Every structure is written in structure tokens, then in C-alpha cells.
N, CA, C and O atoms as CSV, one atom per row, in Angstrom:
chain,resi,resn,atom,element,x,y,z
A,1,MET,N,N,-174.737,-22.904,-77.112
A,1,MET,CA,C,-173.437,-22.754,-77.471
A,1,MET,C,C,-172.799,-21.883,-75.989
A,1,MET,O,O,-173.468,-21.037,-75.396
A,2,PRO,N,N,-171.666,-22.220,-75.655
A,2,PRO,CA,C,-171.061,-21.606,-74.559
A,2,PRO,C,C,-170.667,-20.192,-75.123
A,2,PRO,O,O,-170.434,-20.089,-76.328
A,3,SER,N,N,-170.581,-19.070,-74.273
A,3,SER,CA,C,-170.316,-17.852,-74.460
A,3,SER,C,C,-169.060,-17.372,-74.267
A,3,SER,O,O,-168.652,-16.272,-74.637
A,4,ASN,N,N,-168.383,-18.304,-73.618
A,4,ASN,CA,C,-166.718,-17.824,-73.434
A,4,ASN,C,C,-166.067,-18.925,-74.266
A,4,ASN,O,O,-165.939,-20.090,-73.888
A,5,PHE,N,N,-165.640,-18.395,-75.524
A,5,PHE,CA,C,-164.919,-19.132,-76.377
A,5,PHE,C,C,-163.267,-18.516,-76.420
A,5,PHE,O,O,-163.013,-17.384,-76.010
A,6,PRO,N,N,-162.351,-19.317,-76.901
A,6,PRO,CA,C,-160.966,-18.855,-76.629
A,6,PRO,C,C,-160.807,-17.592,-77.244
A,6,PRO,O,O,-161.398,-17.326,-78.290
A,7,LEU,N,N,-159.937,-16.668,-76.585
A,7,LEU,CA,C,-159.926,-15.151,-77.106
A,7,LEU,C,C,-158.820,-14.992,-78.000
A,7,LEU,O,O,-157.786,-15.488,-77.552
A,8,ILE,N,N,-158.708,-14.427,-79.185
A,8,ILE,CA,C,-157.648,-14.157,-80.057
A,8,ILE,C,C,-157.361,-12.707,-79.608
A,8,ILE,O,O,-158.318,-11.937,-79.699
A,9,ASP,N,N,-156.391,-12.294,-79.216
A,9,ASP,CA,C,-156.102,-10.882,-79.172
A,9,ASP,C,C,-155.392,-10.206,-80.071
A,9,ASP,O,O,-154.247,-10.592,-80.308
A,10,VAL,N,N,-155.929,-9.062,-80.750
A,10,VAL,CA,C,-155.406,-8.530,-81.764
A,10,VAL,C,C,-155.353,-6.913,-81.254
A,10,VAL,O,O,-156.104,-6.502,-80.370
A,11,SER,N,N,-154.461,-6.145,-81.866
A,11,SER,CA,C,-154.021,-4.816,-81.639
A,11,SER,C,C,-154.745,-3.938,-82.419
A,11,SER,O,O,-154.818,-2.761,-82.064
A,12,THR,N,N,-155.394,-4.389,-83.610
A,12,THR,CA,C,-155.733,-3.304,-84.562
A,12,THR,C,C,-157.277,-3.690,-84.821
A,12,THR,O,O,-157.642,-4.863,-84.744
A,13,GLN,N,N,-158.008,-2.826,-85.079
A,13,GLN,CA,C,-159.298,-3.293,-85.497
A,13,GLN,C,C,-159.846,-2.128,-86.511
A,13,GLN,O,O,-159.836,-0.918,-86.286
A,14,PRO,N,N,-160.335,-2.803,-87.699
A,14,PRO,CA,C,-160.616,-4.143,-88.031
A,14,PRO,C,C,-159.537,-4.817,-88.559
A,14,PRO,O,O,-158.596,-4.161,-89.005
A,15,ILE,N,N,-159.516,-6.205,-88.583
A,15,ILE,CA,C,-158.649,-7.223,-89.207
A,15,ILE,C,C,-159.378,-7.741,-90.227
A,15,ILE,O,O,-160.607,-7.789,-90.183
A,16,GLU,N,N,-158.609,-8.207,-91.319
A,16,GLU,CA,C,-159.240,-8.955,-92.176
A,16,GLU,C,C,-159.356,-10.341,-91.784
A,16,GLU,O,O,-158.529,-10.810,-91.003
A,17,LEU,N,N,-160.423,-11.139,-92.308
A,17,LEU,CA,C,-160.594,-12.551,-91.988
A,17,LEU,C,C,-159.615,-13.344,-92.376
A,17,LEU,O,O,-159.279,-14.045,-91.422
A,18,CYS,N,N,-158.975,-13.574,-93.358
A,18,CYS,CA,C,-157.865,-14.336,-93.779
A,18,CYS,C,C,-156.805,-14.186,-92.903
A,18,CYS,O,O,-156.171,-15.166,-92.511
A,19,LYS,N,N,-156.497,-12.823,-92.486
A,19,LYS,CA,C,-155.161,-12.855,-91.750
A,19,LYS,C,C,-155.568,-13.183,-90.229
A,19,LYS,O,O,-154.650,-13.278,-89.414
A,20,LEU,N,N,-156.847,-13.356,-89.821
A,20,LEU,CA,C,-157.282,-13.689,-88.282
A,20,LEU,C,C,-157.023,-14.923,-88.468
A,20,LEU,O,O,-156.271,-15.363,-87.598
A,21,LEU,N,N,-157.355,-15.717,-89.295
A,21,LEU,CA,C,-157.305,-17.210,-89.314
A,21,LEU,C,C,-155.643,-17.609,-89.300
A,21,LEU,O,O,-155.228,-18.620,-88.732
A,22,LYS,N,N,-154.878,-16.768,-89.928
A,22,LYS,CA,C,-153.608,-17.168,-90.008
A,22,LYS,C,C,-153.181,-16.913,-88.489
A,22,LYS,O,O,-152.528,-17.799,-87.937
A,23,ILE,N,N,-153.521,-15.718,-87.760
A,23,ILE,CA,C,-153.148,-15.427,-86.641
A,23,ILE,C,C,-153.426,-16.730,-85.519
A,23,ILE,O,O,-152.616,-17.275,-84.768
A,24,ALA,N,N,-154.751,-16.970,-85.698
A,24,ALA,CA,C,-155.100,-18.099,-84.819
A,24,ALA,C,C,-154.689,-19.409,-85.129
A,24,ALA,O,O,-155.294,-20.368,-84.649
A,25,ASN,N,N,-153.834,-19.537,-85.794
A,25,ASN,CA,C,-153.421,-20.656,-86.339
A,25,ASN,C,C,-154.392,-21.701,-86.590
A,25,ASN,O,O,-154.182,-22.826,-86.135
A,26,MET,N,N,-155.407,-21.456,-87.249
A,26,MET,CA,C,-156.341,-22.458,-87.759
A,26,MET,C,C,-156.200,-22.714,-89.263
A,26,MET,O,O,-157.096,-23.359,-89.807
A,27,VAL,N,N,-155.089,-22.241,-90.040
A,27,VAL,CA,C,-154.777,-22.495,-91.405
A,27,VAL,C,C,-153.311,-22.419,-91.310
A,27,VAL,O,O,-152.802,-21.826,-90.358
A,28,SER,N,N,-152.487,-23.053,-92.350
A,28,SER,CA,C,-151.318,-22.985,-92.221
A,28,SER,C,C,-150.595,-21.651,-92.882
A,28,SER,O,O,-149.441,-21.333,-92.593
A,29,GLY,N,N,-151.418,-20.918,-93.801
A,29,GLY,CA,C,-151.127,-19.892,-94.560
A,29,GLY,C,C,-152.072,-19.028,-95.162
A,29,GLY,O,O,-153.279,-19.266,-95.112
A,30,GLY,N,N,-151.633,-18.121,-95.679
A,30,GLY,CA,C,-152.542,-16.936,-96.405
A,30,GLY,C,C,-153.397,-17.707,-97.333
A,30,GLY,O,O,-154.620,-17.671,-97.197
A,31,GLY,N,N,-152.757,-18.500,-98.400
A,31,GLY,CA,C,-153.196,-19.044,-99.318
A,31,GLY,C,C,-154.509,-19.857,-99.018
A,31,GLY,O,O,-155.637,-19.727,-99.494
A,32,GLU,N,N,-153.993,-20.778,-98.037
A,32,GLU,CA,C,-155.076,-21.895,-97.595
A,32,GLU,C,C,-156.366,-21.136,-96.878
A,32,GLU,O,O,-157.489,-21.618,-97.030
A,33,ALA,N,N,-156.190,-20.043,-96.163
A,33,ALA,CA,C,-157.081,-19.450,-95.526
A,33,ALA,C,C,-158.066,-18.581,-96.604
A,33,ALA,O,O,-159.262,-18.424,-96.361
A,34,LYS,N,N,-157.418,-18.036,-97.824
A,34,LYS,CA,C,-158.458,-17.592,-98.840
A,34,LYS,C,C,-159.017,-18.572,-99.504
A,34,LYS,O,O,-160.021,-18.262,-100.146
A,35,ILE,N,N,-158.567,-19.983,-99.554
A,35,ILE,CA,C,-159.247,-20.885,-100.212
A,35,ILE,C,C,-160.271,-21.581,-99.360
A,35,ILE,O,O,-161.213,-22.121,-99.940
A,36,VAL,N,N,-160.195,-21.630,-98.068
A,36,VAL,CA,C,-161.369,-22.200,-97.217
A,36,VAL,C,C,-162.456,-21.283,-97.026
A,36,VAL,O,O,-163.592,-21.685,-96.776
A,37,ILE,N,N,-162.107,-19.851,-97.153
A,37,ILE,CA,C,-163.143,-18.685,-96.938
A,37,ILE,C,C,-163.944,-18.873,-98.227
A,37,ILE,O,O,-165.152,-19.096,-98.151
A,38,SER,N,N,-163.272,-18.786,-99.503
A,38,SER,CA,C,-163.970,-18.666,-100.752
A,38,SER,C,C,-164.846,-20.007,-100.782
A,38,SER,O,O,-165.911,-19.902,-101.390
A,39,GLU,N,N,-164.565,-21.204,-100.234
A,39,GLU,CA,C,-165.385,-22.434,-100.570
A,39,GLU,C,C,-166.431,-22.485,-99.322
A,39,GLU,O,O,-167.139,-23.473,-99.128
A,40,GLY,N,N,-166.458,-21.459,-98.588
A,40,GLY,CA,C,-167.582,-21.363,-97.495
A,40,GLY,C,C,-167.346,-22.398,-96.272
A,40,GLY,O,O,-168.328,-22.991,-95.826
A,41,TYR,N,N,-166.256,-22.593,-95.804
A,41,TYR,CA,C,-166.112,-23.411,-94.688
A,41,TYR,C,C,-165.793,-22.786,-93.480
A,41,TYR,O,O,-165.518,-23.401,-92.450
A,42,VAL,N,N,-165.833,-21.318,-93.617
A,42,VAL,CA,C,-165.740,-20.373,-92.628
A,42,VAL,C,C,-166.980,-19.799,-92.025
A,42,VAL,O,O,-167.696,-19.304,-92.895
A,43,LEU,N,N,-167.450,-19.708,-90.854
A,43,LEU,CA,C,-168.510,-18.945,-90.392
A,43,LEU,C,C,-168.388,-17.723,-89.567
A,43,LEU,O,O,-167.901,-17.822,-88.441
A,44,LEU,N,N,-168.773,-16.613,-90.010
A,44,LEU,CA,C,-168.506,-15.499,-89.028
A,44,LEU,C,C,-169.984,-15.067,-88.388
A,44,LEU,O,O,-170.930,-14.937,-89.165
A,45,ASN,N,N,-170.162,-14.850,-86.978
A,45,ASN,CA,C,-171.128,-14.817,-86.390
A,45,ASN,C,C,-172.372,-15.816,-86.871
A,45,ASN,O,O,-173.524,-15.444,-87.096
A,46,ASN,N,N,-171.955,-16.919,-86.954
A,46,ASN,CA,C,-173.063,-18.156,-87.322
A,46,ASN,C,C,-173.676,-17.839,-88.642
A,46,ASN,O,O,-174.877,-18.027,-88.834
A,47,GLU,N,N,-172.744,-17.279,-89.714
A,47,GLU,CA,C,-173.184,-17.113,-90.924
A,47,GLU,C,C,-172.062,-17.403,-91.790
A,47,GLU,O,O,-170.947,-16.979,-91.487
A,48,VAL,N,N,-172.280,-18.191,-93.002
A,48,VAL,CA,C,-171.243,-18.605,-93.885
A,48,VAL,C,C,-170.736,-17.225,-94.442
A,48,VAL,O,O,-171.502,-16.306,-94.732
A,49,GLU,N,N,-169.394,-17.173,-94.559
A,49,GLU,CA,C,-168.761,-15.817,-95.104
A,49,GLU,C,C,-167.719,-16.347,-96.312
A,49,GLU,O,O,-166.846,-17.201,-96.165
A,50,PHE,N,N,-168.018,-15.665,-97.462
A,50,PHE,CA,C,-167.267,-15.754,-98.776
A,50,PHE,C,C,-166.349,-14.762,-98.840
A,50,PHE,O,O,-165.438,-14.975,-99.640
A,51,GLN,N,N,-166.306,-13.652,-98.188
A,51,GLN,CA,C,-165.406,-12.635,-98.440
A,51,GLN,C,C,-164.052,-12.930,-97.752
A,51,GLN,O,O,-163.971,-13.114,-96.538
A,52,LYS,N,N,-162.959,-12.966,-98.621
A,52,LYS,CA,C,-161.697,-13.221,-98.084
A,52,LYS,C,C,-161.102,-12.029,-97.079
A,52,LYS,O,O,-160.504,-12.217,-96.020
A,53,ARG,N,N,-161.404,-10.851,-97.653
A,53,ARG,CA,C,-160.980,-9.574,-96.410
A,53,ARG,C,C,-161.888,-9.051,-95.805
A,53,ARG,O,O,-161.819,-7.862,-95.494
A,54,LYS,N,N,-163.023,-9.868,-95.477
A,54,LYS,CA,C,-164.294,-9.426,-94.627
A,54,LYS,C,C,-163.413,-8.644,-93.348
A,54,LYS,O,O,-162.378,-9.154,-92.918
A,55,LYS,N,N,-163.877,-7.535,-92.880
A,55,LYS,CA,C,-163.663,-6.990,-91.654
A,55,LYS,C,C,-164.319,-7.466,-90.482
A,55,LYS,O,O,-165.527,-7.478,-90.244
A,56,VAL,N,N,-163.198,-7.926,-89.657
A,56,VAL,CA,C,-163.749,-8.508,-88.329
A,56,VAL,C,C,-163.366,-7.504,-87.235
A,56,VAL,O,O,-162.291,-6.904,-87.228
A,57,TYR,N,N,-164.346,-7.367,-86.291
A,57,TYR,CA,C,-164.235,-6.485,-85.216
A,57,TYR,C,C,-164.371,-7.180,-83.999
A,57,TYR,O,O,-164.529,-8.401,-84.000
A,58,HIS,N,N,-164.312,-6.339,-82.674
A,58,HIS,CA,C,-163.934,-6.716,-81.325
A,58,HIS,C,C,-165.695,-7.556,-81.196
A,58,HIS,O,O,-166.825,-7.192,-81.519
A,59,ALA,N,N,-165.172,-8.695,-80.609
A,59,ALA,CA,C,-166.306,-9.889,-80.461
A,59,ALA,C,C,-166.999,-10.480,-81.188
A,59,ALA,O,O,-168.028,-11.039,-80.810
A,60,ASP,N,N,-166.588,-10.478,-82.356
A,60,ASP,CA,C,-166.928,-11.385,-83.430
A,60,ASP,C,C,-166.393,-12.687,-83.215
A,60,ASP,O,O,-165.271,-12.883,-82.749
A,61,ILE,N,N,-167.351,-13.748,-83.619
A,61,ILE,CA,C,-167.038,-14.934,-83.483
A,61,ILE,C,C,-166.797,-15.919,-84.772
A,61,ILE,O,O,-167.741,-16.102,-85.541
A,62,ILE,N,N,-165.814,-16.412,-84.955
A,62,ILE,CA,C,-165.277,-17.122,-86.222
A,62,ILE,C,C,-165.508,-18.940,-85.849
A,62,ILE,O,O,-165.225,-19.482,-84.781
A,63,GLU,N,N,-165.949,-19.440,-86.775
A,63,GLU,CA,C,-165.946,-20.710,-86.614
A,63,GLU,C,C,-165.282,-21.468,-88.089
A,63,GLU,O,O,-165.700,-21.178,-89.210
A,64,PHE,N,N,-164.203,-22.458,-87.837
A,64,PHE,CA,C,-163.732,-23.222,-88.747
A,64,PHE,C,C,-163.249,-24.405,-88.405
A,64,PHE,O,O,-162.511,-24.441,-87.421
A,65,ASN,N,N,-163.515,-25.501,-89.048
A,65,ASN,CA,C,-163.305,-26.941,-88.722
A,65,ASN,C,C,-163.591,-27.174,-87.161
A,65,ASN,O,O,-162.658,-27.587,-86.473
A,66,SER,N,N,-164.462,-27.002,-86.750
A,66,SER,CA,C,-165.247,-27.189,-85.484
A,66,SER,C,C,-164.195,-26.426,-84.343
A,66,SER,O,O,-164.068,-26.725,-83.155
A,67,GLU,N,N,-163.639,-25.576,-84.946
A,67,GLU,CA,C,-163.005,-24.596,-83.788
A,67,GLU,C,C,-163.764,-23.275,-83.735
A,67,GLU,O,O,-164.211,-22.621,-84.677
A,68,ILE,N,N,-163.811,-23.038,-82.477
A,68,ILE,CA,C,-164.503,-21.319,-82.512
A,68,ILE,C,C,-163.714,-20.621,-81.771
A,68,ILE,O,O,-163.252,-21.073,-80.724
A,69,ILE,N,N,-163.436,-19.332,-82.249
A,69,ILE,CA,C,-162.480,-18.330,-81.422
A,69,ILE,C,C,-163.535,-17.052,-81.619
A,69,ILE,O,O,-164.451,-16.886,-82.424
A,70,GLN,N,N,-163.041,-16.266,-80.598
A,70,GLN,CA,C,-163.719,-14.642,-80.479
A,70,GLN,C,C,-162.516,-13.873,-80.531
A,70,GLN,O,O,-161.425,-14.159,-80.037
A,71,VAL,N,N,-162.923,-12.622,-81.345
A,71,VAL,CA,C,-162.062,-11.654,-81.423
A,71,VAL,C,C,-161.772,-10.685,-80.322
A,71,VAL,O,O,-162.818,-10.074,-80.105
A,72,ASN,N,N,-160.711,-10.225,-79.442
A,72,ASN,CA,C,-160.579,-9.484,-78.580
A,72,ASN,C,C,-159.626,-8.289,-79.058
A,72,ASN,O,O,-158.524,-8.600,-79.511
A,73,VAL,N,N,-159.938,-7.126,-78.993
A,73,VAL,CA,C,-159.159,-6.003,-79.414
A,73,VAL,C,C,-158.446,-5.492,-78.126
A,73,VAL,O,O,-159.148,-5.109,-77.190
A,74,VAL,N,N,-157.077,-5.466,-78.028
A,74,VAL,CA,C,-156.324,-4.864,-76.787
A,74,VAL,C,C,-155.551,-3.814,-77.484
A,74,VAL,O,O,-154.919,-3.945,-78.532
A,75,LYS,N,N,-155.715,-2.568,-76.629
A,75,LYS,CA,C,-155.109,-1.531,-76.957
A,75,LYS,C,C,-153.728,-1.662,-76.238
A,75,LYS,O,O,-153.693,-1.964,-75.046
A,76,LEU,N,N,-152.448,-1.406,-77.049
A,76,LEU,CA,C,-151.269,-1.428,-76.348
A,76,LEU,C,C,-150.635,-0.006,-76.733
A,76,LEU,O,O,-150.557,0.500,-77.852
A,77,GLY,N,N,-150.122,0.593,-75.262
A,77,GLY,CA,C,-149.352,1.813,-75.263
A,77,GLY,C,C,-147.948,1.673,-75.701
A,77,GLY,O,O,-147.354,0.596,-75.738
A,78,LYS,N,N,-147.497,2.709,-75.999
A,78,LYS,CA,C,-145.856,2.648,-76.464
A,78,LYS,C,C,-145.025,1.749,-75.698
A,78,LYS,O,O,-144.121,1.052,-76.158
A,79,ASP,N,N,-145.443,1.826,-74.348
A,79,ASP,CA,C,-144.615,0.960,-73.553
A,79,ASP,C,C,-144.707,-0.374,-73.496
A,79,ASP,O,O,-143.824,-1.122,-73.077
A,80,GLU,N,N,-145.991,-0.760,-73.999
A,80,GLU,CA,C,-146.335,-2.239,-73.785
A,80,GLU,C,C,-146.121,-3.024,-75.241
A,80,GLU,O,O,-146.733,-4.043,-75.558
A,81,LEU,N,N,-145.332,-2.483,-75.892
A,81,LEU,CA,C,-145.113,-3.603,-77.320
A,81,LEU,C,C,-144.314,-4.551,-76.891
A,81,LEU,O,O,-143.469,-4.508,-75.998
A,82,PRO,N,N,-144.744,-5.712,-77.825
A,82,PRO,CA,C,-144.289,-6.941,-77.373
A,82,PRO,C,C,-142.918,-6.909,-77.644
A,82,PRO,O,O,-142.491,-5.903,-78.212
A,83,LEU,N,N,-141.930,-8.054,-77.273
A,83,LEU,CA,C,-140.475,-7.764,-77.210
A,83,LEU,C,C,-140.124,-8.226,-78.663
A,83,LEU,O,O,-139.123,-7.704,-79.154
A,84,THR,N,N,-140.766,-9.070,-79.362
A,84,THR,CA,C,-140.582,-9.230,-80.814
A,84,THR,C,C,-140.812,-7.960,-81.384
A,84,THR,O,O,-139.924,-7.722,-82.203
A,85,THR,N,N,-141.530,-7.162,-81.303
A,85,THR,CA,C,-141.862,-5.995,-82.147
A,85,THR,C,C,-140.863,-4.907,-81.645
A,85,THR,O,O,-140.565,-4.016,-82.440
A,86,LYS,N,N,-140.318,-4.902,-80.389
A,86,LYS,CA,C,-138.987,-3.902,-80.080
A,86,LYS,C,C,-137.842,-4.400,-80.953
A,86,LYS,O,O,-137.149,-3.624,-81.612
A,87,LYS,N,N,-137.675,-5.644,-80.939
A,87,LYS,CA,C,-136.776,-6.063,-81.535
A,87,LYS,C,C,-136.659,-5.955,-83.232
A,87,LYS,O,O,-135.591,-5.625,-83.749
A,88,GLN,N,N,-137.548,-6.185,-83.830
A,88,GLN,CA,C,-137.936,-5.652,-85.096
A,88,GLN,C,C,-137.835,-4.502,-85.456
A,88,GLN,O,O,-137.611,-4.332,-86.655
A,89,VAL,N,N,-137.966,-3.251,-84.531
A,89,VAL,CA,C,-138.062,-1.967,-84.830
A,89,VAL,C,C,-136.617,-1.537,-84.728
A,89,VAL,O,O,-136.117,-0.723,-85.503
A,90,ALA,N,N,-135.892,-2.189,-83.619
A,90,ALA,CA,C,-134.400,-1.805,-83.468
A,90,ALA,C,C,-133.471,-2.399,-84.786
A,90,ALA,O,O,-132.590,-1.716,-85.308
A,91,ALA,N,N,-133.786,-3.652,-85.189
A,91,ALA,CA,C,-133.304,-4.352,-86.469
A,91,ALA,C,C,-133.551,-3.323,-87.555
A,91,ALA,O,O,-132.563,-2.945,-88.186
A,92,THR,N,N,-134.930,-2.741,-87.903
A,92,THR,CA,C,-135.073,-1.947,-89.110
A,92,THR,C,C,-134.521,-0.613,-88.906
A,92,THR,O,O,-134.149,-0.079,-89.951
A,93,LEU,N,N,-134.378,0.030,-87.897
A,93,LEU,CA,C,-133.581,1.230,-87.618
A,93,LEU,C,C,-132.047,1.045,-87.916
A,93,LEU,O,O,-131.388,1.864,-88.557
A,94,THR,N,N,-131.543,-0.140,-87.373
A,94,THR,CA,C,-130.014,-0.414,-87.789
A,94,THR,C,C,-129.778,-0.603,-89.265
A,94,THR,O,O,-128.761,-0.207,-89.835
A,95,LYS,N,N,-130.823,-1.262,-89.878
A,95,LYS,CA,C,-130.454,-1.476,-91.424
A,95,LYS,C,C,-130.828,-0.041,-92.078
A,95,LYS,O,O,-130.122,0.321,-93.019
A,96,GLN,N,N,-131.887,0.808,-91.654
A,96,GLN,CA,C,-131.826,2.048,-92.363
A,96,GLN,C,C,-130.538,2.926,-92.160
A,96,GLN,O,O,-130.011,3.579,-93.061
A,97,SER,N,N,-130.140,2.864,-90.985
A,97,SER,CA,C,-128.813,3.693,-90.935
A,97,SER,C,C,-127.615,3.366,-91.855
A,97,SER,O,O,-126.918,4.200,-92.432
A,98,ALA,N,N,-127.461,1.786,-91.911
A,98,ALA,CA,C,-126.570,1.245,-92.548
A,98,ALA,C,C,-126.697,1.523,-94.193
A,98,ALA,O,O,-125.721,1.664,-94.931
A,99,PHE,N,N,-128.001,1.570,-94.591
A,99,PHE,CA,C,-128.209,1.897,-96.044
A,99,PHE,C,C,-127.860,3.380,-96.293
A,99,PHE,O,O,-127.254,3.709,-97.313
A,100,LYS,N,N,-128.242,4.270,-95.365
A,100,LYS,CA,C,-127.839,5.697,-95.503
A,100,LYS,C,C,-126.403,5.888,-95.457
A,100,LYS,O,O,-125.858,6.685,-96.220
A,101,LYS,N,N,-125.720,5.166,-94.558
A,101,LYS,CA,C,-124.095,5.647,-94.647
A,101,LYS,C,C,-123.698,5.124,-96.014
A,101,LYS,O,O,-122.864,5.763,-96.657
A,102,ALA,N,N,-124.336,3.783,-96.614
A,102,ALA,CA,C,-123.445,3.364,-97.793
A,102,ALA,C,C,-124.039,4.361,-99.058
A,102,ALA,O,O,-123.311,4.729,-99.979
A,103,LYS,N,N,-125.185,4.655,-98.966
A,103,LYS,CA,C,-125.796,5.367,-100.035
A,103,LYS,C,C,-124.861,6.862,-100.060
A,103,LYS,O,O,-124.448,7.353,-101.111
A,104,LYS,N,N,-124.654,7.391,-98.858
A,104,LYS,CA,C,-123.692,8.611,-98.711
A,104,LYS,C,C,-122.268,8.627,-99.028
A,104,LYS,O,O,-121.641,9.599,-99.449
A,105,LYS,N,N,-121.739,7.254,-98.746
A,105,LYS,CA,C,-120.336,7.124,-99.283
A,105,LYS,C,C,-120.334,6.907,-100.637
A,105,LYS,O,O,-119.431,7.317,-101.367
A,106,LYS,N,N,-121.526,6.135,-101.116
A,106,LYS,CA,C,-121.269,6.320,-102.797
A,106,LYS,C,C,-121.493,7.446,-103.542
A,106,LYS,O,O,-121.103,7.534,-104.707
A,107,SER,N,N,-122.187,8.462,-102.879
A,107,SER,CA,C,-122.429,9.798,-103.448
A,107,SER,C,C,-121.130,10.515,-103.508
A,107,SER,O,O,-120.712,11.173,-104.461
A,108,ASN,N,N,-120.491,10.285,-102.263
A,108,ASN,CA,C,-119.071,11.117,-102.145
A,108,ASN,C,C,-118.077,10.404,-103.280
A,108,ASN,O,O,-117.328,11.155,-103.904
A,109,ILE,N,N,-118.053,9.114,-103.535
A,109,ILE,CA,C,-117.295,8.720,-104.585
A,109,ILE,C,C,-117.723,9.339,-106.025
A,109,ILE,O,O,-116.936,9.707,-106.897
A,110,ASN,N,N,-118.940,9.369,-106.076
A,110,ASN,CA,C,-119.497,9.866,-107.549
A,110,ASN,C,C,-118.983,11.363,-107.888
A,110,ASN,O,O,-118.670,11.783,-109.003
A,111,GLU,N,N,-118.969,12.126,-106.560
A,111,GLU,CA,C,-118.467,13.490,-106.643
A,111,GLU,C,C,-117.060,13.511,-107.093
A,111,GLU,O,O,-116.736,14.382,-107.900
A,112,LYS,N,N,-116.158,12.637,-106.659
A,112,LYS,CA,C,-114.724,12.510,-106.657
A,112,LYS,C,C,-114.539,12.182,-108.136
A,112,LYS,O,O,-113.362,12.343,-108.459
A,113,THR,N,N,-115.267,11.803,-109.074
A,113,THR,CA,C,-114.829,11.033,-110.126
A,113,THR,C,C,-114.083,11.944,-110.888
A,113,THR,O,O,-114.357,13.142,-110.818
A,114,GLN,N,N,-112.982,11.451,-111.759
A,114,GLN,CA,C,-112.031,12.344,-112.619
A,114,GLN,C,C,-112.727,12.404,-113.935
A,114,GLN,O,O,-113.595,11.596,-114.266
A,115,THR,N,N,-112.248,13.544,-114.782
A,115,THR,CA,C,-112.802,13.542,-115.947
A,115,THR,C,C,-111.733,12.937,-116.970
A,115,THR,O,O,-110.636,13.494,-116.937
A,116,VAL,N,N,-111.870,11.979,-117.791
A,116,VAL,CA,C,-110.995,11.195,-118.834
A,116,VAL,C,C,-111.319,11.874,-120.139
A,116,VAL,O,O,-112.476,11.976,-120.549
A,117,GLN,N,N,-110.120,12.399,-120.868
A,117,GLN,CA,C,-110.076,12.749,-122.136
A,117,GLN,C,C,-110.499,11.508,-123.091
A,117,GLN,O,O,-109.971,10.406,-122.943
A,118,VAL,N,N,-111.422,11.738,-124.016
A,118,VAL,CA,C,-111.664,10.778,-124.854
A,118,VAL,C,C,-111.283,11.196,-126.134
A,118,VAL,O,O,-111.629,12.322,-126.492
A,119,THR,N,N,-110.476,10.318,-127.062
A,119,THR,CA,C,-110.056,10.552,-128.334
A,119,THR,C,C,-111.124,9.770,-129.274
A,119,THR,O,O,-111.673,8.718,-128.945
A,120,ASP,N,N,-111.354,10.549,-130.661
A,120,ASP,CA,C,-112.162,9.950,-131.359
A,120,ASP,C,C,-111.365,8.919,-132.270
A,120,ASP,O,O,-110.771,9.247,-133.298
A,121,THR,N,N,-111.421,7.826,-131.835
A,121,THR,CA,C,-110.594,6.729,-132.768
A,121,THR,C,C,-111.828,5.738,-133.302
A,121,THR,O,O,-112.827,5.325,-132.713
A,122,PRO,N,N,-111.417,5.562,-134.449
A,122,PRO,CA,C,-112.510,4.458,-134.901
A,122,PRO,C,C,-112.415,3.062,-134.046
A,122,PRO,O,O,-111.366,2.642,-133.558
A,123,ARG,N,N,-113.405,2.563,-133.970
A,123,ARG,CA,C,-113.861,1.176,-133.061
A,123,ARG,C,C,-113.433,0.057,-133.998
A,123,ARG,O,O,-112.928,-0.982,-133.573
A,124,SER,N,N,-113.672,0.326,-135.424
A,124,SER,CA,C,-113.548,-0.784,-136.146
A,124,SER,C,C,-113.122,-0.322,-137.402
A,124,SER,O,O,-113.131,0.871,-137.703
A,125,LYS,N,N,-112.653,-1.459,-138.339
A,125,LYS,CA,C,-112.052,-0.958,-139.847
A,125,LYS,C,C,-113.243,-0.943,-140.743
A,125,LYS,O,O,-113.044,-0.686,-141.930
A,126,ARG,N,N,-114.508,-1.195,-140.313
A,126,ARG,CA,C,-115.532,-1.354,-141.242
A,126,ARG,C,C,-115.752,0.126,-141.830
A,126,ARG,O,O,-115.264,1.039,-141.164
A,127,LYS,N,N,-116.294,0.385,-142.764
A,127,LYS,CA,C,-116.707,1.752,-143.480
A,127,LYS,C,C,-118.141,1.474,-142.907
A,127,LYS,O,O,-118.631,0.385,-142.608
A,128,PRO,N,N,-118.730,2.806,-142.824
A,128,PRO,CA,C,-120.282,2.936,-142.638
A,128,PRO,C,C,-121.121,2.492,-143.974
A,128,PRO,O,O,-120.749,2.596,-145.143
A,129,ILE,N,N,-122.398,1.952,-143.457
A,129,ILE,CA,C,-123.117,1.631,-144.626
A,129,ILE,C,C,-123.991,2.901,-144.746
A,129,ILE,O,O,-124.447,3.475,-143.757
A,130,SER,N,N,-124.198,3.310,-146.040
A,130,SER,CA,C,-125.157,4.225,-146.391
A,130,SER,C,C,-126.422,3.695,-147.183
A,130,SER,O,O,-126.211,2.846,-148.049
A,131,PHE,N,N,-127.589,4.081,-146.982
A,131,PHE,CA,C,-128.678,3.558,-147.663
A,131,PHE,C,C,-129.290,4.597,-148.660
A,131,PHE,O,O,-130.266,4.293,-149.347
């Protein structure tokens, strides 16, 4: 077997096997990943693996459906974040600030509520039932 397999770059270690199959586009979704692992179609380092959340580390080799990949851990610095991650962080911060403003505005409205006098008037003409 050749030693130079296609590398799948991940930024965290360890990563769960089912998540790795999704990242590598070997399966269409997480449910399918869990099924193929539990049925024994996935090899981890040339051994059949049945654990769906098996921890996979750097240089591990995964084989499924005659495709072989190798895990490569890449350390990213703060400045090296992918563009999509930066956009997601900015969108999250925007949503959080909007939520905080709305919550603050709502609390100000609750503080300004006026007291209303309630008079005891019967709600219906029925007599109370006593047992």
C-alpha cells in the first residue's frame, strides 16, 4: 500500500470518527456515518472499527468504500483562521449585540409599567359551590 494518502486537514485533535467521515465527504451525513461505522464498513489503521465516536489522531489512516485517507492536524493561529470562520464569528457577535439591545429595551419597558387599580367585581352571576 502506498504511504502517501490524501490528507484531511483538521484543526483539533482528537476528532471523532463519524465527524471525520463527514468532513472528508465520504458520507452524506452524520446518520449515515454512524450506520456505516456500526455495521463494520470502516477501517481505522487497517482494523475494523465499530465505535462511532472513536477518537482519531494525527497520522491515523481511515478506509471506507475503497477510499483511503490520512488525518493531518494543522495548528492555526488567531490570524490564520479561515475566512468562513471569521464571517461566522462576526455574524455571531452581531446577533449577540442585537439580542442584548432588545433584552435591555424590554427590561426598560417592564420597569415603566403603570399600576392599575383592580376592583373586586364578580366575574359571573353564578353562586359558588360548597361541598
